[in-house]
FIMARZA-911480 format. One record per residue: residue in one letter; z, x negated, y negated of N, C-alpha, C, CB in turn. Coordinates in steps of 0.05 Angstrom, whole numbers, plus 5000, padded with zeros to 4 digits. Atoms other than C-alpha are relative to their C-alpha. Glycine has a CB too. Layout:
<nodes>
AZXYZXYZXYZXY...
</nodes>
This chain:
<nodes>
X498650234989104953665535502650085015500549804979X497549934989111354035552499850145027501550184981X500449864975108254375613501049845023497150075004X498950154977111354205680497849895017501850195016X501850134982108053765731500150165026500849705005X499949834977106054235788500449855026497550165002X499750164976105853685840503049925004498349754999X497150074998112953455824501650255007501049884973X498649754995115354175824499850085030499150224982X500549914972112154345891501349815020497150025005X498850194981114753715924503050045002499449714990X497149965000121953885904500850285008501149934973X499249724996122054645906498250175016500350124973X501949844984116054865946498350174982501550185019X502049855016110455335923500950284991497550035016X499349725005114256005921500350074970502550075015X499349945028116655965849498349834980502949954995X501550175018111355495820498750164977497849855016X501449855021107356025783502050114980498450245012X498049895018113656345754501249784983502350145016X498850225015116755675733498049894979500949785018X502150095018110155475701499950194976497349985013X500149795021110056125661502549984983499850285012X497550035015117356025641499849764981502449955019X500250245017115955325615498050044977499049755017X501949955021109855555576501250174978497650145012X498949825020113956085540502649884987500750265013X497450105009120255655530500149924970500749775016X499750075028118555385460500450244981497649854991X499849775018118256095432502750145002497950205008X497549854996125056315458502049994977501449905025X498050005022129456075400499350204978500149734988X500849815021125456495351499450285010497649904985X500749744989123757065398501250035028496950035001X498749974974128857165454499350255015503049984997X500949754987125857855469497149985008500450234982X502850034993118957565483499350125027499349705000X500649904973119357755557499550305000502349935019X500349704999119658495539497150084995501850124979X502949945004112258455519498349915024499049854975X501550094976110458175587501350105026499949695000X498649894976114258625636498150055023501450254993X501949964979107858715675499249745013497550144990X500750264988107457965691501150005029501149774983X499050004972108057855767502649855003497949875017X497650154997113657355757502550174994500049774982X497749835007118157905728500950165025499350194977X499449854976117758355789500949825023497650175009X499350194979118057755836503049924998498249754999X497250095004124657525806502050225005500449884972X498249774996127858215806500350065029499050254985X499949934971126058365878501449785016497150035011X498750224986128257675902503049994994498749734993X497150025007134857705864501650235014500350024970X498649784986136658385894500349935030498550264997X499950054971135158125964501449745007497249985010X499150274994138157435957503049995008499649824976X497350084996144457165988500649784980500549915030X499250195021148356645948498349755000502949935004X501550254999144556045973497150044990499949895029X502849955009137656355962500050054970498850245015X499949955029139656595893500349734985502450184992X499750265013141855885875497449845001502349845013X502650154998135355585900497950124981498950025029X501949875019131356095860500749934971500150305004X499250065027135455975797499449714992502950074996X500650285006134655225802497049964995500949825023X502850035004127155275810499150124973498450135023X500849875025126455755752501149864975500850295000X498850155023131155355707498549744996502949945006X501750235004126754755720497750074981498949905028X502049905018121555175685501250034972498850265009X498549965025126255405630502550175005498250134978X497549844996133555605636500350204978502449815000X499749815022133355925567498350255004499449874974X501749784995127456355585501050175024497149915005X498949864978130656525652502250204991501249815021X497849835009136656815615499050244984501849844982X501249775014131957285577498950215019497949924980X501649834982128857585639501650225013498849825022X498749784986130458245673501049935027498150245002X498950044974134658275735502850095002499849705007X497349904996141258495765502249824992500450075029X498150205008144957845750502850065011500149994969X497349974991152557875755500750295007501949894980X499449724994152758635752499050085027498850184978X501049944974148458665814501949905022497349875004X498150104980153358225852502550175000500749704993X497649835001159158655828499550275013500850044971X500749744986155559295850500049965030497350104990X500050054971154558985919502950005011498749735006X497250024991162058865923501550264997501449784985X498349775007164759505892498650264998501449944974X501449755005159360015885499750175025497349954990X500749824978158160635928497149975006500850294993X502950014995151360695962498550144978499450135027X501449865021149461195908499949844974501450274995X499950175024151660735851498149775003502849904994X501850234996147960145881497150094999500649875027X502849905000141660555892499150074972499750245019X500749935028141760825821499549754984502350174987X500350255015142660125792497549865007502549825004X502450144991137259825834497550144991500049975031X502449855009132360375817499549964970500450305006X500450035029133660315742499049724994502750044986X500950275007132959555740497249945010502049805012X502650064988126959535786497750154986500050075029X502249845011122960095754499649954970500650305004X500350055029124459965680499949704994502450124985X500050295004124959205690501749924976497149894997X498250045023130959175644501949775006501650254994X497950204999136158645630502750145005500149834975X497349894995143558735648502149814988500450045031X497850175010150258485624502550045017500650064971X497550004986157158335653502149914981499949825026X498250065022162858365603502849965010499950234979X497350074992169358015619501549884976500149815024X498650165020171157525563500950164976498249774991X498949865023175557765506501149814979502250205008X498750175020177857475440503049995004499450104971X497150034995184857205450500749985029501450234988X499450004971184457275526498149825015499850275011X502050164985178256875544499050165024501249735008X501049874976175857025614502250045021497849835013X497749954982182857135643500050295008502749924986X500349724992181157765681502750135008498150025024X497449884992188457855703501650104976501649795015X498549925024190757965631498250114978501749764990X501849895019185358365597501450194981497750145014X499049805019186758775534498450265002500049894972X501749764997180959255548501350195021497149925008X498749814983183759895579498250245006502650094987X501149744992181360505616502450185006498049985025X497749834998186761025605499250294995502349914980X500649725003186161775615497050044997501550134976X502949975001178661685625498649894975499350285003X501250105024177561325559500249694999501450124974X500250295001175260605551500349904972497249915012X499550115026177760195493500449705002502550134986X499750294999177159455479497749854987500449905028X502050185012173058865455499249785019501049884973X501150214983168658385494498449814983498350115024X501250215016165757735470498649795018502149874982X501350234988160957175490499050065029502049775001X501249944974157257505548497050064995501350245014X502950005003149757465558498750274999498849845021X501649765003144958015536501650254995498450045026X498249765004150758475518499050194979502749914994X500949825021147458755456497150095003500349864973X502949934997140358815483499450135027498449754997X500549874974141059055555500950295000501649845022X499349725000141159805569502050085021497550165004X498249944979145859755628501749755006498650105026X498350234993151659315650502750105010500449824976X497349934990158859295673502149874981500449905029X497850085017165459225635502550005016500250184975X497450014986172058995664502250104982500649715009X497849885015178359365642502450035018499250274988X497549954985185459515663500850294997502349814990X499049735000188360185682503050004997499150155025X497150025002195559935680500749714998501350125024X499050285004199759305678500449855026502550014985X499550134974200159155753497749835009500650215020X502150184990196258645793497650145013501349815020X502249864988191959185825498650194981501050165024X501049815019190159545761497549904985502150064980X502550105011183559185747497750175011499649705006X502349844992177259615748497549914985500650304994X502650055013169959565730498650264994498249825018X501449765009166060085691497149944999501150104972X502950035001158660175701499050144974498650135025X500949905026155860245630497150095002500449794978X502749894998149760695637498850024972500150285013X501249975026144660775581501250224983497050055003X498749785015147961435562502649924988500450245018X497450095010154761115554499649794978501749885022X500450215019152060515516499050124973497949805010X501049885024148560965466502050184985497550175006X497949845013155061325449500849874973502550025018X499050105025157761275378502649845002500550244981X497650154995164060985408499549715007501750135022X500850274992160260345427498549864978498350015026X501350165020158359805378499449725013501749964974X500850254988154459185398498549834980498250055025X501750175017151458575364499749735014501449954972X500650264990148257915383501449794982497049945001X498650205015152357305362498149774993502449895015X501750245006149056705326500649785020500449914971X499650224981147956135374497749804998500350105029X502050205000144055495382499149915028500949764984X500650094973144455235453499350245018502349845012X500949794982140755665506499950274986501950025024X500149745015139056215456499050235016498349964975X500949784984135756615510502250175012498349905023X497749854990142656825533500850244982502449825004X499249805019143657245470502950095004498150245002X497249944998151157205474500850224980501849754996X499549755016154157855447502950064997498550225013X497449875004160058235422499850305005501149944971X499949724994161858925447502750124992499450055030X497649875007166959395417499850305009500649994969X500049734990168860055450502650134991499850005032X497749865012173460565418500250285012499750014970X499449744989175761125463497650135013501150184980X502449894987169261205502500850175025498049785008X499449834977169761785551498249915024499450304994X501450114977167961505619500350205024501149725008X499849824977166161985676500949865025497350145005X499050134975169361845744497849855015501350205018X502150124984162661685775499049734988497650195002X500750255012161861095727502149785006499750034970X497950194993168160745753499349895028502850125000X500750134974166560245809502549965017498649734995X497950064981170760185871502050225005501449764991X498049794996174260855869500250085029499250254984X500049944971172460945943501449795017497250055010X498750224986175960295961503049994996498749734991X497150045003183160095971500449844974501249855024X499350145025186559825908499749705004502750074991X500250294994186859135941497249905001501549935025X502850084997179359135951498550024974498750185021X501649965025177059385883501149854976499950304994X498850145022181758985839499149714998503050015002X500650285004182158235830498449885023502549844995X501550114977179558105900497050054997501050125026X502849945004173058455884498749834979499650294994X501150175022172258075819499749715009501950024976X500250284990173657405853497549965017502549925015X502450024983168257545904497549984983499850245019X502450005017163357675848499749724986500350214978X500150265014165157035809499249785020502749934988X500650214981164956605872497150015009501850035024X502849984990158156875894498049934978499550285010X502050055021154956775826500249714989500450194977X499850275011157656085807498049805010502849905005X502150194991152855705852497450044985499550035030X502449965016147256025812500249864973499650304996X499750145025150055755747499849695004502750074987X500250284993150955065779497149925004501749935025X502850064995143755105802498450004975498850215019X501450015026141355265732500449734986501050234982X499550265012144754635706498449785014503049935001X501450204985141554225762497050014995500650035030X502949975006134554505751499349914972499250295004X500450095027135154385677500149704998502250124981X499850295000137453665687497649875014502649915012X502250124986132053525738497450024983499650145027X502349975018126853785689500049794979499950294988X499850215021129353305636499149735012502849984989X500750264988128852715684497049985005501649975027X502950014994121852885707498350004975499250235018X501649995025119453035636499949724988501350204980X500050275011121652345613498249825016502949885000X501850164983118052035673497150054992500450085029X502849935003111652405659498949974972499550295008X501049985027111252425583501049794981500750274989X499050205018115551895551499249735009503150024999X501050254991112951345595502149795004497949904982X497850204996119651025608500749995030502550084983X499450044972120250745678502849885002497949825015X497250095002127850695673501450025026501450164978X498449994976132550525730501850255000501649755004X498249775002137051085704498750255012500750064971X501349754989131851615725500350025030497150004992X499549994971132351415798502950055006499149735012X497249954996139851405793500650304995501849834982X499649715005139652105763499050175023498650084974X501049854977135352345820502050015023497349875010X498050024978140552105870502550174993500749715005X497649855008146352405830499550305002500749924972X500649725000142953075823499650105029497450064984X500449914972141053095897502850035014498349795015X497349974988148352975917501350264990501849764993X498949755011150453545871498650245011499850004969X501549774989144953985898500950065029496949935001X499049964972147353875970502850125000500149735014X497449885002154454035949499850294993501849854979X500349725008152254675915498950175023498150014976X501049854977148254885976502250055021497749865013X497849964981154354776020502050214990501549735005X498249805012158755175972498850285002500549934971X501349744998153655745972500250115028497149984990X499849914972153555766048502950095006499249775019X497249934994161155776051500850274987501949784990X499249755013161956336000498650245012499649984970X501349784987156856766036501650085026497149935007X498549954976161156696099502950094994500149765018X497249945007168056726065500150034969501949775009X500349975029167257025995502549954983499050274994X497550065015174556915976500749704999502350165011X499550295001174156165988498349884978499349875028X501550085023172155945919500449714991500650184978X499450275010174855235914497549825000502249875017X502450174998168454895938497950084979498850015028X501849905021164355335892500749894973500050315000X499150115025168555125833499449704998503050054996X500750285000167754395852497149954995500949875026X502950035003160254475857499150064971498550185020X500749935028159854815789500949784981501350264992X499150225018164054265756498349755003503049945007X501750234995159953715789497250034988499849945030X502749955011153354035769500049984970499050275009X499750015029155654125697500349714990502350174990X499650285008158053405693497549835004502349885016X502450154995151653135723497950064979498850075028X502049935021147253525674500849884973499850314998X499150115025151553295616499549704999502950064995X500550295000150952565638497149944996501049885027X502950045004143452615643499350034970498450205017X500749955028142952915573501249794982501050284992X498850195018147852435542498749725001503049965007X501350264997144551805570497250004987499949925029X502749985011137552035552500150014969498550245011X499849985029139652235481500849744987502050224993X499150255011142951565471497949785002502649915014X501750234994137651115501497150044993500249935029X502849965008131051445484499649944971499150295006X500550055028127851225419499850264984497449844996X500049765017128451725362497250114999500949944971X502849905001120851765360499350185024498149765000X500649844977120852055430501050294996501449885025X498949735005125152645407498350144978502949984991X501749885020120752745346497350095011499649804977X502749954988114352715387500250215022498849755011X499749814977117153165442502250204994500749845026X497949805008120753765412501150155024498850204981X498949864976121354095481502349835011497950045022X497950184990125453485503502550014982498949715002X497749995018129853495441501550265003499149974971X498749744997131254235449501550025027497950224998X498949984974132654175523502549825003498049935021X497650175000137553595513502450154987499449744986X497849855014141554035465501050235017499050104974X499249764985141554645511502049945023497650135011X498350064977145354275566502950064994499649715008X497249965006151954355530501050285007500549944970X499149734996152055095545501250055028497650184997X499149944973153455035620503049975003498649815019X497150034999160654805608501450274996500949804980X498749755007162155505582499050245016499650054970X501049784984158455915633501550025027497049965006X498549954975162556215690502449805004498249975024X497650154997168755805675499749714991501050005027X500150285010170055145638501249815021501649984974X499050204981171954495673502950035007499549734989X497249964992179554605669500450235019501750044975X499849774982178755285702499049925028498450244990X501150084974174354995757501949815015497249884997X498350194987179054415770502650125009500649764981X497649854991185054885773499450145027500950204979X500849874975181255275827499849805022497350154996X500350214980179654635864502849925010498449764990X497250084992187054425863501350215017501649944975X498849794984189255105888498850015028499750274986X501450004974184055065943500949775017497149994996X499050234986186454375962502750065013500249754982X497449934989193554635970499850205023501750124978X500549814977190755186015498449875022498650254990X501650154981186854646052497150115003501450005027X502849905000180154956033498049774994499750224979X501850225007177354296007501249745011499549984970X499050264990177953576034501249854977497949845014X498850175021181853045997497849864985501949795013
</nodes>
C-alpha cells in the first residue's frame, strides 16, 4: 500500500527518476532497522544512475533529482552512494588529480561519502572551528554529520591558524580513516535514520600535503569563500528533499487515506510556490555562487512548508489512519529533520537579512 503512484510521479517529475524513486519507496520501510541495506544492492541500476547524475549535475538539476528521489524516500536517499557535499567541495577546491581520484573511487566502488563541519560547542560555525591542522597533524571532534561512521571517504573542515583565511578542508581517504588516530561511531537517532548521523574524533592524525584541498589556490579562494560556495550550491538540494518528502505525504493521503480534503489542494499550491523559489535560487547560485541569500530563503521556506504539511496531517488525520498506514506515520515524523540540515531557520534568516542589506533579495 505504501508504494508510490507512478502516474502521479510521472506527471510531476517526469519519467527519468520513476524507476529509482519506486525502488526507494519499496525499500523505505526497512531503513530504520537496516540503514546499510543499499550496500547489498550496489549493482542496482538506480545506484549507478544517481552517482553519475550527481557528478554531472549543476545545482538546479541536483535539486530536481533530489526532490524526485525524496518523493520515493528521503531516508533511503540518504543511505545511497554518491559524492554529496564532498563532491561539491572537491569541485570548488580540488585539483584535477584530487577530483579525478575522488570520482573514480566513488563511481567504481559505489561508496557513500561524508562532509564533517559541525562540532560540539561550536555547531556549524565554520569561522570558529576547534578542529585544527597544525604541523601536518589533524586534531579535533566532529558531530552530527551524515554517514560519518560508515563512509570510507569524506572531507573534514579544520583551521590552520586563527585568522579569517585559515580555514582548510582535508580529504579523508580510506587509508587516513583506517588510522588508529581516528575513531568513529553512529549516533542514535529516530528521524531520517538513513542519514546515520555520526561522531568523529581525530587525535594527531598525520595528513599528507596531497590530502589538503585548495593548496594550489589563493588563500582567499580556498578559505571561507570556498566553503560558502559549497554550502550555497548544496542547500537547494536539501530544500528539494523537504519538498519531495512533503509532496509524497500529500499524494499518499490522497491515494490511500481517502480524504478529499481542501488542505491537500492548498498544500499543492504552497509546495509549488516553494518549488519555484528553490529553482530560482538554484539558477542564481549556479551563476553567482557567493550570492546565498535567496538559497537560504528557499531552504527556510521549503522546511516551513514541509513542517506545515506534516503538522496539519498529524493533527487532522484520524489515529486509525496512522495505525493502518505505518509508512505515513513514519514519514510524518521524519519531516522534523530538515530544520537541522544545512543550517537551522535562524541561520537562514540571518543570511537572508544580510542579503537584503546587500540588495541581493527583494523586500
